[in-house]
N, C-alpha and C positions, 0 to 999 in steps of 0.2 A: 449604175445611177448613183450620183453623189452630189450633195449640196455642201459647199464650204462656206461657213458663215464667220465673218470677222470684221473688225473695224479697219479703216484704211491704215495701211502700214503694218498690219498683223501678219502679212505674208500670204494673202489669199492667192495671188497670181502664181507664186512659187508652188504653193500646195496644189493648185489646179494642174500645173505642169507635171507634178509628181503623180497625180491620179491618172492623168492621160497616159503617161509613159507606162504606168503599171497595168493599164487595161490590155495592152498588146494589140490594140486595134488601130486602124488609121485614124488620124485626128483631123476634124474639120472645125476650125474656130469660126464663130459667128462674128463677122466684121461688118459687112453691109447689112442694113436693116430694112431695105425696101422689100415689099412683099414678093416681088419677082425673084430677087436674089436669094431671099431666105427660102422660098419654095424650091429653087434649084439646089441649094445646099442640102436641104432635108431629103430631096429625092436621091441625091448622090449618096447620102449616108445610108439610106435604106438599101441601095444597090450594093454598096461596098461593105456594108456592115461596120461602118465607121462610127467613132464617138464624136458627138457634137459637144464642143466646149464653149461655155458662155461666161466670159469674165465680166464682172460688174453688171450682173443682170438687172440691178436696180436702175441702171442708166438707160435701158432699152425702152422704146415707146410701147404703149399698151398693146397695140396691134401685134407687134412682134412677139411680145410675151405670150399672148393668147395662142399664136401659131405654134410656138415652141411647146406650150403645155399640151396642145392637142397631139403633137408629134410624140412627146414623151409617153402619152397614154397609149399610143399605137405601137410602142416597143422600141422607138429610136433610142439608142444608147446615148446618155447625156450626162454631163458634169457641169455644174454651174457654181458661181460664187456670188455672194451678195453681202451687203451690210447687215448688221443685226436688225435694223428697223425695216419692216415690210411696208413700203410707201404707197401701196395700191392693191386693189383686188386682183389685178392681172398677175402681179408678181406673186401674190399669195397662191394663186391657182397654179402657176408654174412650180413654185416651191413644193406644193402639195403633190403634184403629179410626179416630180422627180423623187421626192422623199418617200412616196408610197411604196416604191419597189427598190429603194436604194438606202443609202446612209446619209446622215447629217453630221458634219464635223464642225465643231466650234473652235476657232483659233483664239487662244488667250495669250497672255504674256509668255515670253520665253522662260523655260525652266532655267535653273541656275547653271546646269551643265551646258545647255544650249547657248545661253548668253555668254558663258565663259569661252566657249569654242568660237563664237562670233568675234568677241573682243580680241582673242588671241590671233584670229585670222586677219583682222584689220590692222593690229599692231605689228604683226609679223614676228611676234615673240610671245612667250607665255605671259599671261596677265596675272597680276597679283590678286589675292582675294579682296584687298581693299579697293583696287581699281575696278574690279567687277562690281563690287557693292556700290561704288559711286556711280557707275554707268546705270545700274538698275534703279538707283534713287532718282537719277535725272530723267530716265526714259520710261519708268514704270514697267520695264521689261518689254515694251513694244518694239518689235524687230526693226522697223525702218528707222525709228528715232534712235534706238540703241546703236545702230550701225553708223548713224550720222555723228553721234557724240562720243563714239568709242575712244577716239584719240584724246579728247579733252572734255570729260563729263561736266566740268563746271563752266565751260565756255558756251558761246553762242555761234555755232557754225553758220557762215553765210548761206550754205545750201539749205539749212533748216529755215532760215529767215525767208529765203526765196520761195520755198515750198509753202509756207504759211501765207505769204503775200498772195500767191495764186489761189489758195483755198478761200481766203477771206475777201478777195477782190471780186468774187462772183456775185450773182444776184442774191439778195437777202441781207438788207442792212441789219435785221434783227440778230442774225448769227454773228456778224462781225462786231457789233456793239457789245453783245453779251460776252464774246471771247475776250475783248479788251478789259471788261470789268472783272471777269474771272481771272485774268492774267495778273491782276493786282495781288492775288493771294489772300484776300480778306475773308474773314469768316462772317459773311453777311446772311441775314435772314432772307427768306424768299421774297417777302414784300419789299425789302430794300432793293434786292436785285431787280425786281420787276420795275420799281420806280426809277432806278438808275438807267435801266435799258429802255425805259418807256414802252414796256410790254405788259399785256394783261397775262394772267397766269397761264392760259392755254398757249399763247404765243411763246411765253418763256419756256414752257415745257417742250414745245416743238423745237425751239432753237437749241435747247440743251441736248435733246436727242440727236439733232443734227451734228453738234459738236462732238458728241460721243461717237457717232458713226464715223466721223472724220478722223478719229484717233487722236483727238486733242485733250481728252479728259482721262483721268485715271480709270482703270477698268471697274473699280468698285465704288465709285462715288462721282460727285459733281465738281471735284477739284481739278484744276488744269494740271497736266503733266509739267513738272518743273522746267524742263528744257524748252518746252513749248511756250510756257509763260514768259520765260526770258526772251525768247525769239519774238513774241508778240510785242513786248514792251520795247525791245531794241529797235523795232520798226517805227516807234512813235517819236515824233519830234517833241521838244520841250513844251511848246504850246499845246500839242495834243495831249501830252501827259497831264498838264495842269487842268485842261478841260475835263479830262477823265476824273481827276481827283475832285474837282468841284462838283461834277455830276454825282459822284458817290456821296460826298459830304452833304449836298443838298437833299439827296434821297434819304440819308440817315436822319436829318433834321425833320424832313417832311413826314416820315413814317413813325416818328416818336421813338426811335431806337434809344436804348440806354446810352447816354452821352459818354459815359466812361468807357464802355466797351467800344463805342464808335470811335472815340479818340484813340484808343489803343490800336484799332485797326488802321486808321489813317496814318498814325505815327509809324506803324510798321511799314506802310507803303511810302513813307517819307513825303507825305503830302504837305505842301507849303503854299496854300492858296487862301483867299479870303473866306471861302466856305469852310475849309478845314480849320481856319482860325476860329470860326464860330463854334465848331464842334469842340475844339480844345477848350474854349472859354466855358462852354456849357458843362464840360466834364469838371473843370476847376470849380465852377459855381456849385456843382453837386457835392464836391468833396471838401469845400473850404472849412467846414466845421467838423466833419467826421474824420478827415485825414488831411490836415492843413499842409503837411509836407508834400504830399502828392498834388494837392491843389496848386501850390506854388510852381511845381514842375509844369503843370498844364497851362498855367497863366504865362509862364515863360515861353512855352511852345506856341501859344496863341500870339504873343508878341512877335516871335520869330516868323510866324506865318503871315504877319501883316496886320494884326489887330491894332486898333488905335489905343495908345496908352490910357487915355481917359476912360475908355470903355471897361478896362479890366482893373482900374485903380482901386475901386472900393473893395471888390472881392479880394484883390491881392493884399490890401491892407488888413482885411479881416483875417486872412490866413496867416499873415506874417505875425500879427500880434499874438495869436494863439500859440505860435512857436517861440515867442519871446524875442523875436527879432525887432530891431529898432525901426520905427516907421516915422519919417518926417512928414507929418500930415500937412504942414504948411506948404510943403513943396509938391504935394499931390494935386494934380489937376483931374477933376472928375466931372462927369456930366451932372447937370442940375438934379436929375433924379437920384444920383448916387451920392450927392453931397450930404443928404440926411444920414445915409449909412456911415459916412466918414465921421459924422458927429457922434454917433454911437461908438465907433471905434475910439475916438478921442476920450470919451467917458470911461471906457474899459481900460484904456492905456493909463489914464490918471489913477484909476483904482489900483491897477497892478503896481504902479510906481509908489504906492503908499500915500496918495494925495486924495483922500475921500471928498474933501470940499471941492476941489477942482473937478472931480468926477461928477459930483452932483450938479455942478454948474453946467458942465458940458451936456449932460443927459437931459437936463431941463430945457435946454435950447434945441434939442433934437425933436423930430417927429416921433409919433408912437412907434415902439414902446418906450422911448427915452424917459419920459416922466415916471413911468412905473418902475423902470430900472433904477431911477434915482432915489427911490423911497428909502432903501436900506442905508445908503450913504447919508441921506438927510437926517435920519434918526440917529445914526452913529455919531454925527457931528453936532447933535443937539438942535435940530431945526424941526420940531414936531409939527408946527403949523404948515410949513411948506410940504412936509412929508404927507400929511393927511390930504392936502389938495392934490399932490401928484398921484396919490394912490387911486384917484378916481379915473385915471387915464385908461386907455385901451392897451391891450397886449395879449400875447398867448397866455393860456391858462396857467402854466407853471410860473410865469412872471407875475401874474396878478396874485396868485397864492403867496408868492414870496413877499410881495409888497404888503399884503394884509398881515402876514406874520411879522414883518419888520415893524409895523406900527405898534405892536404890543411887546417888543423886545424888552421893555422896561420890566416886564413880569416874565422872567425866563421860563417858568413852569407852564405859563399860558402860551407863550410863543413856540415852545418846542414842538408840540403836536402839529401845529400849523406848518412849521418848517419841514417836518417829516413828510407831511402831505405834499408840500411843494416839491420836495426832492423826488418823491415817487412819480409825481406828474411830469417832472423834468425827464426822468429816465424813460417814461413811456413815449414822450414826444418832445425831444430836445428842440427848443426854438432856434431858428436860423438867424441868430444875432449874437454879437460879441457881448457877453455879460460881464459886469464888474466882478461878480462872485457867484458861484453856484450855491443853491440852497443847502447843499451838503456841507460846505465849508462854514457858512453862517450858522447852520443848525448845529454843527459840532461845537463851535465856540459858545453858543448859547447853552448847549447841553452841559458843557463843563461848568458854566456858571450855575446851572441848576443842580450840579453835583451828580450828573448822570454820565460818567465817562464811558460806560458800555454803549450807550446810544451814540455818543460822539464818535467812538471808534467804528461802530457799525455803519454810520452814514459815510464816513470817509472811505472805509473799505469798499463800500458799494460803488462810490464814485471812481475809485481806482480800478476796480474790477471791470467796470463798464467803459473805462477810458474816456470819461466825459471831460469836455472843455479843452482838450488839446494839451500839449506839453506844459504850458504855463500853469494850467489848473492842476495837472498831475503833480507838478513840483509843490504847489501850494498844499494839496491834499496830503502829500507824503510828509512835508515838514510839520503840518498841523498834527498829523497822527503821531509823529515822533514827540512833539511837545506834550500832547495829551498823555502819552505813555510815560513821559518823564514825570509829569505831575502825579501819575498813579504809582510811581516808584518802580517802573519797569524801564530800565535805562538802555537796554540793548538796541532798541529801534532808534533812540536818540543818537547813540554813538555811531550806528550805521549811517544815519543821515548826515551827521557831521563829516564822516569820512567821504560819503558820496558827493556831497556838495562843496567840499573843500576846494577852493580855487575857481569855483564856478561863478560867472557873472550873473547875479540875481537882480530882479527888479526890487524897488524899494520895499514893498510890502513883505516879500519873502526874505529880503536881506534882514529886516527887523526880526522875523521869525527865527532865522538862522542864528542871529546874535543872541536871541533869548534862549535858544537851545544851548548855545555855547556857554552862556552865563549860568544856566541851570546846572549843567554838568560841572562847571567850575565851582559853583557854590557847594555842591554835594561832595566834591573832591577836596575842597579847601585849597584850590589851585589859584593863587593870586595872579600868576602870570596869565593864565587863561581868562581870568576875569578882566584883566586889562585888555586882552585881545578882543574879547566880546564887546567891551565898551567902545573901543576904538572903531570896531566894525559898525556898531549901531549908531554912534554919535552923529554921523552925517545925516542919517535918516531922521533921528529925533530932533536935530537942529531945525528941521522944517517947521516944527510945532504943528504937525498935522496928525496928532494922535486922535484916536476915535474910541467910542464906547466899547465896541465888540472886541477890541484887542487890549482892553484895559488889563485883564488878568495876566495876559501874556507879558505885557510890559513890566509887570511886577518883577520878573526875573532880572531884567536889565537895570531897573531902577535900584533894586536892592544891591546889585553888583556895583553900581555907581556909588551907592552910599558906603559900601565896603572900601571903595577906593577914595573916599573923602571928596566926592564930586557933588556935594550938596548944592552948590551954586547952579549947577547944570540941571539938577533934579527938580528944583522948586518950580521953574516955569512950566515944566511938563505936568507936574501934579496940579498946578493951578489951572492949566488948560483942561485937564480931565475933570477937575472940580466944576469948572464952568459948564462943560457938556452935561454933567449930571444935574447941575442946577437948572439948566434950560429945559431939561426933561422932567422938571418938577421932582427931582431927587428920588427916583425909584429906589426903594429900600434895598433891594438885592444888590444893585450896582453900587449904591452908596457904601454897602458893607465891603464890597471888593476894593473900593478906593480907600476906605478907612483901614482895611487890612494891610494895604501897601504902606501906609503911613506908620502903622504899628511895626511892620517888619523892618522898615528903615530905622525906626527908633531903637529896636532891639539890636540891630547890627552895630549901631553907634553907642549902645548901652546908655541911651538917653532916657533916664527914668521919667523925667517930666513930660517928654514928648510921647513916651509909651503910655503914660497915664492919661494924657489928653486924648490919644487915639482910642484907648480902651473905653474912656468915658463916652466919646462920640459914638462908638460902636454899640455901647450898652444902651444908648438912647434910641436906637433904631428898632423897628419892628418888622423884620423881613419875613417874606413868605417861605423862602427856600429853607429846607432842612440844613443844608450846608452852611448857609449864612447864619442861621441860628446857632449852629455849633461854633462858628467863628466868633460870634459876638460873646458867647460864654467863655471861650478859650482866651479871648483878648484880655478880659478882666483878670483871669488866672495868670496869664503870662506877664502882664504888667506888674502884678503883685509879686511874682517870683523874681522879676528883675530887681525889685526893691528888697528882696530877701525874705518875703512873706510866702512861705511854701506850705500848702495843704496837700500832702501826698495823695490822699484819696481823691480830692477834687481834681488834682492835676491828672491822675490816671484816668478819671472819668471823662474829662474834657479831651484828653489826648485820644481816647478811644473813639469819641465822637468825630474828631477830625479825621482819623483814619477811616472810619466807616463812611464818611461823606467824600472820600477821594483826595484827602490831603495827608498821605502817610509821612512825607518828608517833614512837613510842619509839625505833625504829631510827635515825631521822634525828637525834633529840635526843642519842642516845649518840654518834653521829659528830660532831655539833657540839660537844658538851662536850669530847670527846677532842681535837678539832682546835684549840680555843682554849687547850688546856693543854699541848700538846706543844711541846717546844723545837726540833723539827725542822721547818723551813719546808716542805720537800718533803713530809713526811708530813702536815702541816697542809693543804697544797693537795689532796693525795689524799683526805683525809677530808672536806674541805669540798665537793669536787667530787661525791663520792658522796652526801653529805648533800643537796646541791641536787637531785640526780637523784631522790632519794626524797621530796622535798617536792612532792607531787602538785598542790597548789593553794596559791596565795598568797592568804591571807585578810586581808592587811593593809589593802587598799583596792581599790575598784572602779576599772576603767580610766577610766571617764568622770569620776570624781572626780579622778584623778591629773592629768588634762590641764587641769583648771580652775584658773586663777589661782594657779599655784604659783611664780611669780617666777623661772622659768628653771631650777628644780631638776630634776635627772634623776630617773628612777623610783627608783633606789636611794637617792638623797638624800631624796626624799619619805618613803620607808620609814623611814630613820634619823630624819628630822625628827619624824615622828609619834610614834615611840618616845621621843624626847627630850621631846616635849610630855607624854607619859604619865608622865614622871618616872623613866625607866629609866636605869640606869648604863651606862657603856660596855661593861662585861662582860656585862650582861643583854642589851643590844642585840646584841652579837656572838653570844651564844648563840641569840637569836631568829632572826637573819639568817644564821647560819652563817659569820661572818667574825670575825677577831681583834679584840680591843679596840683595837689600834693602828690597824687599818683604820677602825674606827668613829671614832677620833679624827681621822683624815684627812678623813673625810666631814663631820664637824662643822665642821672648819676651812674647808672649801670652802663649806659652807652659809653660814657667817658672812660669808665674802668676797662671795658672790653677793648676799646681802641687805644688804651694807654695814653690818653690825652691829659696833659697837665693843666690845660686851661680850656675855656670855651672856644677860643680862637683855634687852638690845636684840634679840638674836636670837630669844628666846622670844616677845617681843611681836610681832616681825615675822612669825614663823611663825603665830601665832594669827590675825593679820589676813589673811594670804595663803592659808592652807590651809583649804579648806571643812571643815565638820564631817564626821567619818568616818561613813560609812553604817552 
């Protein structure tokens, strides 16, 4: 007695023959199933002691199964085969009767050795391990399929296609539809499969069992055997394939499946239908702010699949702008519902391009949350009344908090906690809208004005870590972080950003920041050539006359650089515009100090005693809230006096210490240096210079490896002096840069001439140019 269980194609019939041959008995196969014929066959089996063999017992009618079960219980020798699923009580009764006194064999995939032997037999030559592995992958080790694809495991043999046509053409639309859906190879949830096949869960389970019994699914799952899937799809016409894709896409949308995962599945199946286009668009819409580069890919796929350009225009513009890609909004045709989104995009684009006035105008003309987004730009351009009105608009919580903070930017210490709160809210629930600036960036700029560089760095580092705002915002946050660290006397980040962004096309706002970084490094190096490069880079942006309040302190770097280059004619309009913005905001004291400080620095660069005295007087008349601004006002008076030759060493040291403590170490060291070279007291000069050197955190004049190369025996300090001589600096300017007196510079120059054997200054210059490598 033997029961052989296996899916179709597992070799049930072959195994049945082996069992019958091994029994040593006469074999009587059950062919006819009429009661009379079956009774005759069983009587003969009893008489002859023969074995009754029943292939595919699951196909017999219930009456025949019952007769066979009764015979098995009376001792008739019997061997049967069946599919794994018992499809009725009569088959279960027969199975139990045979198995009770016999054995049950379950046929699974071929072993490696058995599969290798089969492939070798089909090929007529030994099969390589790679070929056997390919056959196993295509057939899941199922004997009948492996034999069919043995010659070409990646192909679709006509015999296999014909076999599947016969299997799926029979009764049962459920099984055929499910087979075609599974053939797509998609990783679909059960509810999606049921919706696509139009089956309830019980029907889907039954159809899946049927496909498994037919040997179409892998033994250990619900995935279709690869060779079978190819054969099913090969039998579909293009219209049928499109219908199938649409069916699955519609089911994905109807069941609320994750659109990104759904899009990936349909893309893997190369679906190009209207329904698939809808899934691709939904995936893009989901990703446009979190991952704009991936969103653009899915928008393009939606267009390729037949989506109307107007339908994807707004989302595509939102993703593109976050990537820093140009968007011609005038050429974009969008649906009326999406036109409002495009106005928000226009506002963000104008802000990125460094045009805050244009940004505010575009955002005020948009629907909510446009007006709320416009508040920061309105305040920054000196329009407080319009800003207060716009702040009453609707919008997500992070944007409303940002607007409320922007209204009090005139008082940085008051605005900063509100901006921190807005940044935290933004991180928890980033709004699905293109924003002109994240609260992290605005908060960092305000924190610098408040003298709190630690909070400024913290806000930007959080935004960078979370990847907020897309690549455009990430560039902004990185360049702002570099500028803040430059201000704090830590130049490594600024140098790294200059190197990273060199040659990169930047929008206007970041172009200005990059120029300010370049100018800041150049000022601290005393590099006139780099100052010129920074001014040339920034000039087209500044020519727009679109400066704003929050970037006022950053602009100091480039304006002082311009003053060093004698570009006062170009500086004056920008300072006047900034003065007008501050005036329209009722001259908030802290920002008025920042503006007055720029005028002071410009006067100092030009050694204009009258202008420095006027700036110091104006600063002294202010009553700022911020501790840093208070330190600046005191230092301004001291600095102006020093420029006139009136140096109080103790007072200079005290004011310089306050500047350093409030985040202005570079300015502190410059105040000390200027006072040191103007005092007539040698002891005081030494004290001031010693303190100035202590506060010069980094020497940016040249790299150590450069200093050691071919410099004709010059010392480190002499190389420093020589480079500044080559840059065309006067003895006084070199002394200010290196914190030594002009007389000391004169002594250094004399020793350089002696070491180089130069008879004149011209010979010394020529020798220095040939001996000193180009500055890095």
